[in-house]
C-alpha distance (Angstrom), angle and dihedral (degrees) to the residues before:
residue distance angle dihedral
M1 . . .
P2 3.84 . .
P3 3.87 120.9 .
L4 3.79 112.3 -72.9
Q5 3.83 113.2 -105.1
N6 3.78 135.6 -173.2
R7 3.80 95.5 20.7
I8 3.83 123.9 161.5
E9 3.77 98.8 -111.9
S10 3.85 94.7 -156.6
L11 3.81 88.8 56.7
D12 3.71 93.1 52.3
Q13 3.74 92.8 45.7
F14 3.86 90.4 48.5
R15 3.71 92.6 47.7
G16 3.85 90.4 48.2
Y17 3.82 91.2 51.3
T18 3.80 87.7 51.5
V19 3.83 94.2 49.0
A20 3.93 86.8 48.6
G21 3.73 89.7 52.0
M22 3.70 91.6 49.6
F23 3.86 91.2 50.7
L24 3.88 89.1 51.7
V25 3.74 96.4 47.0
N26 3.81 97.6 42.3
Y27 3.85 93.2 46.9
L28 3.78 96.0 48.5
S29 3.82 90.9 47.6
G30 3.75 108.0 115.5
F31 3.82 99.5 20.0
W32 3.85 112.7 122.8
A33 3.80 91.7 -142.7
A34 3.78 98.5 52.6
P35 3.77 114.7 119.9
F36 3.87 116.9 -96.9
I37 3.71 92.4 -119.6
L38 3.89 94.4 55.3
H39 3.90 91.1 61.9
H40 3.72 129.4 80.6
H41 3.82 109.1 -117.8
N42 3.85 102.7 172.2
T43 3.88 91.1 -136.4
Y44 3.82 102.6 75.9
C45 3.76 140.7 8.7
S46 3.75 106.7 -88.7
Y47 3.86 123.1 -179.5
A48 3.80 88.0 -94.2
D49 3.85 89.9 58.4
T50 3.76 92.3 56.7
I51 3.82 92.7 64.0
M52 3.78 104.6 68.8
P53 3.81 94.1 48.8
G54 3.83 86.9 55.1
F55 3.84 88.2 62.3
F56 3.75 91.9 53.2
F57 3.82 92.2 49.3
A58 3.73 89.5 51.4
V59 3.80 90.7 47.0
G60 3.81 93.0 52.5
F61 3.84 90.3 46.8
S62 3.79 93.5 50.5
M63 3.91 94.1 41.3
R64 3.83 91.0 54.9
L65 3.78 89.6 47.6
S66 3.80 100.5 42.8
F67 3.75 96.0 41.5
G68 3.75 93.6 53.1
R69 3.86 90.9 50.1
R70 3.81 92.0 48.2
E71 3.80 92.7 47.0
M72 3.85 89.8 55.3
Q73 3.81 92.4 47.0
Q74 3.86 102.4 38.8
G75 3.83 108.4 15.6
L76 3.81 130.6 -101.5
G77 3.87 97.9 -81.9
R78 3.91 94.9 53.2
A79 3.88 89.9 42.1
Y80 3.84 89.5 57.9
F81 3.80 93.6 42.7
H82 3.80 90.9 52.4
M83 3.77 93.5 47.5
V84 3.91 94.8 49.2
K85 3.78 90.1 45.0
R86 3.85 92.0 50.7
L87 3.84 94.2 46.2
L88 3.86 91.5 48.5
G89 3.77 88.0 49.9
L90 3.73 90.3 52.7
V91 3.78 90.9 54.4
L92 3.79 89.1 54.2
V93 3.74 91.6 49.7
A94 3.71 91.4 48.3
M95 3.79 93.4 53.2
F96 3.79 91.8 54.0
I97 3.78 100.3 44.9
S98 3.79 95.9 42.6
Y99 3.71 93.5 55.5
Q100 3.77 103.1 82.2
A101 3.75 98.4 142.2
S102 3.86 138.0 38.6
P103 3.84 114.2 -79.4
N104 3.69 121.7 -93.6
L105 3.83 108.5 -119.7
H106 3.80 98.0 -159.6
G107 3.78 88.7 -63.7
K108 3.75 94.6 -47.4
H109 3.81 127.2 123.7
F110 3.83 116.8 -88.0
D111 3.76 101.8 -110.4
W112 3.85 138.8 120.1
H113 3.79 96.8 -103.2
N114 3.79 90.7 58.4
I115 3.78 95.1 42.2
K116 3.89 89.3 54.7
E117 3.83 90.8 47.4
L118 3.86 92.5 52.5
G119 3.81 97.5 40.2
V120 3.74 126.2 -144.9
W121 3.81 96.3 -58.3
G122 3.81 93.6 45.3
A123 3.75 90.8 51.6
I124 3.85 97.0 50.6
Q125 3.78 104.6 32.6
D126 3.78 93.9 86.4
P127 3.79 94.3 51.1
L128 3.81 89.8 45.7
K129 3.83 90.8 54.3
N130 3.72 98.0 39.7
T131 3.80 126.8 3.0
W132 3.81 99.6 41.6
F133 3.74 95.0 40.1
Q134 3.86 100.3 75.5
T135 3.73 135.2 118.5
L136 3.82 101.3 -57.7
T137 3.78 93.5 44.1
H138 3.76 92.1 47.9
I139 3.89 90.2 50.8
A140 3.86 90.4 51.2
V141 3.78 96.6 45.0
T142 3.86 93.2 44.6
S143 3.86 90.2 48.0
L144 3.76 91.0 52.2
W145 3.74 90.1 47.9
I146 3.87 94.7 55.1
L147 3.81 93.3 38.6
P148 3.86 93.1 95.3
V149 3.80 91.1 59.0
L150 3.85 100.4 35.2
R151 3.76 93.3 103.3
L152 3.78 96.7 42.2
G153 3.78 124.4 99.2
P154 3.74 124.3 -87.0
L155 3.84 96.1 -96.7
W156 3.80 91.3 54.9
R157 3.80 92.0 49.0
I158 3.82 93.1 49.0
L159 3.86 89.3 48.1
Y160 3.74 90.0 51.9
M161 3.79 91.1 47.5
I162 3.92 90.2 52.7
I163 3.77 93.3 48.7
S164 3.83 93.2 47.4
A165 3.86 87.3 52.5
A166 3.80 92.2 47.3
I167 3.79 90.3 52.0
H168 3.76 90.0 52.3
V169 3.85 92.9 52.6
A170 3.80 91.9 48.6
L171 3.84 92.2 48.9
S172 3.81 91.4 44.4
G173 3.79 91.1 54.8
A174 3.77 91.2 47.7
F175 3.87 97.2 50.6
Y176 3.75 115.4 -57.1
F177 3.78 101.2 93.8
D178 3.83 92.4 56.9
W179 3.86 91.2 41.1
V180 3.77 96.1 50.6
N181 3.84 89.6 50.4
G182 3.79 90.7 51.6
F183 3.81 103.1 -93.9
L184 3.86 135.9 101.4
N185 3.81 127.4 -177.9
G186 3.83 88.8 -8.8
A187 3.77 94.4 -56.5
A188 3.74 128.0 105.1
A189 3.84 113.2 -95.5
P190 3.77 105.0 177.5
P191 2.99 143.8 -136.9
S192 3.85 106.0 58.1
G193 3.85 119.0 -135.4
I194 3.69 123.9 -104.0
D195 3.84 126.9 -127.5
G196 3.78 93.1 -11.7
G197 3.81 99.1 -30.5
N198 3.80 125.3 -125.6
L199 3.84 96.3 -29.0
G200 3.83 94.5 40.3
F201 3.86 89.6 107.9
L202 3.85 86.1 77.5
T203 3.81 92.6 68.9
W204 3.78 99.1 24.5
T205 3.86 80.1 67.7
I206 3.85 85.9 75.4
P207 3.81 99.6 69.4
T208 3.93 90.7 33.6
I209 3.81 93.3 54.7
I210 3.81 90.5 44.5
G211 3.88 87.5 52.9
T212 3.87 89.4 55.7
L213 3.79 89.5 50.4
A214 3.82 91.1 49.8
C215 3.82 88.2 53.9
D216 3.72 90.0 53.2
A217 3.77 91.7 49.5
V218 3.79 93.0 49.6
L219 3.83 95.2 47.0
A220 3.89 93.8 44.3
P221 3.91 114.6 105.1
R222 3.78 94.7 -113.2
G223 3.75 131.9 125.5
R224 3.80 118.5 -87.6
G225 3.91 90.4 -116.4
A226 3.73 92.2 58.3
L227 3.86 91.2 46.5
L228 3.90 90.3 52.9
V229 3.71 91.1 51.3
R230 3.83 89.8 52.2
L231 3.83 93.2 47.0
F232 3.77 98.9 45.3
G233 3.85 97.1 29.7
W234 3.79 95.3 51.5
G235 3.74 89.9 40.1
A236 3.86 90.1 56.5
I237 3.78 91.2 45.6
L238 3.76 94.3 50.5
M239 3.83 92.5 47.5
A240 3.80 90.9 48.6
V241 3.94 90.5 49.6
G242 3.80 90.6 50.1
W243 3.76 94.0 48.5
L244 3.82 92.7 48.3
A245 3.78 92.3 49.8
S246 3.77 86.5 51.7
C247 3.74 91.3 58.4
A248 3.74 89.0 77.9
T249 3.78 86.8 73.4
R250 3.88 86.5 77.2
I251 3.83 88.8 71.6
Y252 3.78 85.8 72.1
D253 3.81 95.7 54.9
I254 3.88 110.4 131.7
P255 3.91 108.3 -123.8
A256 3.75 112.6 -113.5
D257 3.70 93.4 -115.8
Q258 3.84 91.6 56.5
M259 3.81 98.9 47.2
A260 3.88 94.2 89.2
V261 3.76 92.5 54.1
N262 3.76 99.1 38.9
I263 3.80 106.0 130.2
S264 3.78 103.6 142.9
G265 3.67 99.0 103.5
K266 3.85 130.4 -104.4
L267 3.70 101.5 -75.2
A268 3.85 120.8 84.2
K269 3.77 117.7 -117.0
D270 3.78 94.7 -128.2
P271 3.89 101.4 23.8
V272 3.80 96.9 175.6
V273 3.82 108.4 27.9
P274 3.79 106.7 32.3
S275 3.83 124.3 -143.6
H276 3.78 122.9 -89.0
E277 3.86 89.5 -109.5
Q278 3.73 92.3 52.7
I279 3.78 90.6 49.4
E280 3.73 93.0 49.4
R281 3.72 93.1 53.5
W282 3.89 92.4 47.8
E283 3.88 89.2 49.0
S284 3.84 89.9 51.3
N285 3.80 90.4 53.6
M286 3.78 90.2 48.8
K287 3.87 93.8 48.6
E288 3.76 90.9 50.2
R289 3.83 92.3 41.8
R290 3.71 97.5 -123.1
W291 3.65 91.3 161.4
S292 3.68 95.1 170.8
A293 3.86 86.3 65.9
V294 3.88 94.0 43.7
L295 3.78 107.3 43.6
A296 3.81 119.6 71.8
E297 3.75 122.7 -130.0
P298 3.83 112.6 -84.0
P299 3.82 115.3 -94.9
L300 3.85 113.1 -84.8
V301 3.85 88.7 31.3
P302 3.82 114.3 102.2
P303 3.78 119.9 -126.4
P304 3.83 118.9 -116.7
H305 3.83 109.2 -63.3
S306 3.66 142.5 154.0
Q307 3.89 126.6 -133.5
E308 3.82 114.5 -129.5
V309 3.76 111.0 -157.7
D310 3.82 116.6 -135.7
S311 3.75 100.3 -135.6
A312 3.73 90.5 -162.8
K313 3.84 90.9 60.3
T314 3.77 108.1 55.4
N315 3.73 119.7 120.4
V316 3.84 131.5 -145.0
E317 3.85 91.1 -90.8
G318 3.76 92.6 55.3
L319 3.80 97.1 -107.4
S320 3.79 111.0 141.8
K321 3.72 137.8 -167.8
T322 3.75 110.9 -119.3
V323 3.92 134.6 -160.0
D324 3.83 118.9 -137.2
K325 3.85 109.1 -123.0
S326 3.67 102.0 -170.6
S327 3.79 93.7 140.7
D328 3.84 86.2 71.8
Y329 3.80 88.2 74.5
R330 3.81 104.8 24.9
K331 3.86 131.2 17.1
W332 3.72 117.1 -122.3
N333 3.74 109.9 -99.9
Y334 3.80 143.2 166.6
W335 3.83 96.0 -99.7
M336 3.78 98.0 60.5
M337 3.68 118.6 93.7
S338 3.76 103.6 -98.2
Q339 3.77 129.5 162.9
R340 3.81 94.3 -167.3
A341 3.84 89.6 57.8
G342 3.77 94.6 36.4
T343 3.89 90.1 -136.1
I344 3.80 120.4 -169.7
S345 3.84 94.5 -122.7
Y346 3.89 89.1 57.8
L347 3.83 96.8 45.4
T348 3.77 94.9 42.4
F349 3.75 91.3 52.5
A350 3.80 93.2 42.6
A351 3.84 91.8 49.6
G352 3.80 89.0 54.6
F353 3.80 90.8 46.8
S354 3.77 89.5 51.0
L355 3.75 91.5 50.1
A356 3.82 91.7 51.4
V357 3.81 92.9 45.7
Y358 3.79 90.0 50.6
G359 3.82 88.8 49.6
V360 3.83 88.3 58.8
F361 3.82 90.3 53.0
Y362 3.69 91.4 47.4
V363 3.71 90.3 57.1
L364 3.79 94.4 45.0
A365 3.75 100.2 40.4
D366 3.85 107.8 28.3
M367 3.84 100.2 29.6
L368 3.83 103.6 30.7
G369 3.76 100.4 24.8
V370 3.86 93.1 -127.4
K371 3.72 107.9 147.0
V372 3.87 130.9 170.0
G373 3.72 113.6 -137.0
V374 3.81 94.4 -149.1
F375 3.75 90.4 54.1
R376 3.84 90.9 50.5
T377 3.82 90.4 52.2
F378 3.74 94.0 47.8
G379 3.84 94.1 38.8
T380 3.78 99.2 52.9
N381 3.78 94.0 46.6
A382 3.78 101.2 35.4
L383 3.84 97.4 143.4
A384 3.79 91.7 50.9
G385 3.87 88.8 50.1
Y386 3.77 89.3 48.8
V387 3.89 92.3 54.5
L388 3.88 95.6 39.8
H389 3.82 101.7 45.0
D390 3.79 94.4 67.4
F391 3.79 92.5 53.0
V392 3.75 93.6 47.9
G393 3.80 92.2 43.7
D394 3.76 94.6 50.1
A395 3.78 92.1 47.9
I396 3.85 93.1 52.9
K397 3.81 93.9 41.9
K398 3.77 90.0 60.8
F399 3.85 88.1 71.3
V400 3.89 95.2 38.5
P401 3.80 115.5 66.0
E402 3.70 118.1 -147.1
D403 3.85 94.8 -116.2
V404 3.90 95.4 60.0
P405 3.81 118.7 129.9
A406 3.78 118.6 -93.1
S407 3.89 91.1 -103.4
V408 3.89 92.7 58.2
M409 3.82 90.4 43.1
W410 3.80 93.0 55.1
I411 3.87 93.0 45.0
S412 3.68 89.8 51.1
C413 3.81 89.0 47.8
G414 3.83 89.3 54.9
V415 3.81 90.6 52.1
F416 3.82 90.4 50.4
F417 3.78 93.2 50.8
F418 3.86 91.3 47.0
F419 3.80 96.0 53.0
T420 3.80 94.4 42.8
W421 3.75 89.8 48.7
L422 3.90 89.9 47.3
F423 3.81 92.9 56.3
L424 3.81 94.0 46.3
R425 3.70 93.5 44.4
S426 3.78 88.7 54.0
L427 3.75 90.6 52.3
E428 3.82 90.5 48.6
K429 3.85 92.4 51.8
R430 3.80 86.9 55.9
N431 3.73 94.0 47.1
I432 3.84 89.7 -118.6
Y433 3.78 112.1 150.8
L434 3.86 123.5 175.7
K435 3.80 107.8 -131.1
L436 3.81 136.5 156.0
C-alpha cells in the first residue's frame, strides 16, 4: 500500500504506546520475578489491565474517523459493507492466530475417539468460551455491536453504551458472572472466560464508545484549551465514577472473625445483588463514617491478599512462584475491577484512564510536535505487531526459564523488544502495513 498520509499523530502515538504496553505485559507473563502490578489478577485494575481498554479506545476513535471518510468517498451502503467484511475477517484471523495448541476437550486427550464421544458441540464449546475469544475477537465483536450507532450523535451513543452495560449487569446477576469465572449453579464449569468472555462486548462497548466521542472532540472546530479540558476533565470524571462503583466491592469483605473458617470458595454467593446482612453491615459502616471500611482501594493498588508459596516451584536461589489469595479477605464479586469478568467499574475507570493518557499524547504529538519513533512504528502497524510478538516472545522464552532472577528477565525483555521492533521497522521502511 502507499505511504500513510494525513494521519492523526496523537492517535498513532497512543496506539503505539498501547502496543508497547501489550508487548511488555504479555512477555513478562509467567515470570516469577515480574512485578505484581504487571500481572492480571482478576480482582483489581493493575497496570496490565489498562492496556487492552486502550486498544478499544483507539479502535472506537479510528472507526469513527475512517467510517466517516469512507462514507463520503464511497457512499453509506459500501461503507457499511466494507466495515462488516473487515470485522468478520478479523474474527477469522483471530481464530487462527489464537489457536497455538491442541484444543482442550474438557480435560480429555485430543484424539478422534474423544471427539466422537463429545460430539461437535462438546468439541468446540471450550474454544468458543476461552481460546477463540481473546483480544482480536473481542475487538471485532464489539465493533460489530456498536456499528448501528456509529454514525449517530453523541447522546445516542452514550445511551447505547449505558444500555449495553445495564444488560451486562443483569445477565451477570442471572448467571454470567459465575459462568465466566468457571462456575455455574455452584458447580465448576471450566474453562474460565478470557477478557470478559463471550458477552464481554457489552462492557467493552464503554471504552470503544468513549473513543468515538474523543474523535468527535478532536475533530470539532474548537480551541485546543477547550479540547484539553474535555479530554482530561472527562477522563478524570470517568475514572472517579469507575472507582466509586468499585467501592461496592467492600460489601463482600469477609469479617475478621470469619477468615479462619472461610471455606466457601472464592466467588461470592450473590455477586451482583448482595444479601440483606451484607447491606446492613455496609450501611452501618456508612452511618458511623468508617470510610476505611467503605471506600475501595484506589485503582492500581491491589486489594488485601496473601501470597501462597508453591513449594514445588522454588529455585536454587530461593525465588518462588506464588499464588494470589485475595479471596481469603474478600469474595470475588461483580463490583470489583475485573478484566476476566469485564465489570463496569473496571471498564469505566479504564475508559477514563485511556482518555487521559490520550490527552497526554495529544499535547506531546499534536501540540508540541514531540513524537517517539518506536511508538510510531508500533502504532501504524499494530495488527502486524500483535501477530509477530507472540512468535518472537515464544522463541526467546525457550532460552529463558520462568524462574530466572529479575535482572535476567529484564535483559531478555529488552532482547524481545529489540527484535520485535526490528521486524516491524523493516516492514515500515518498505511501506508494508498489515490491514484487513
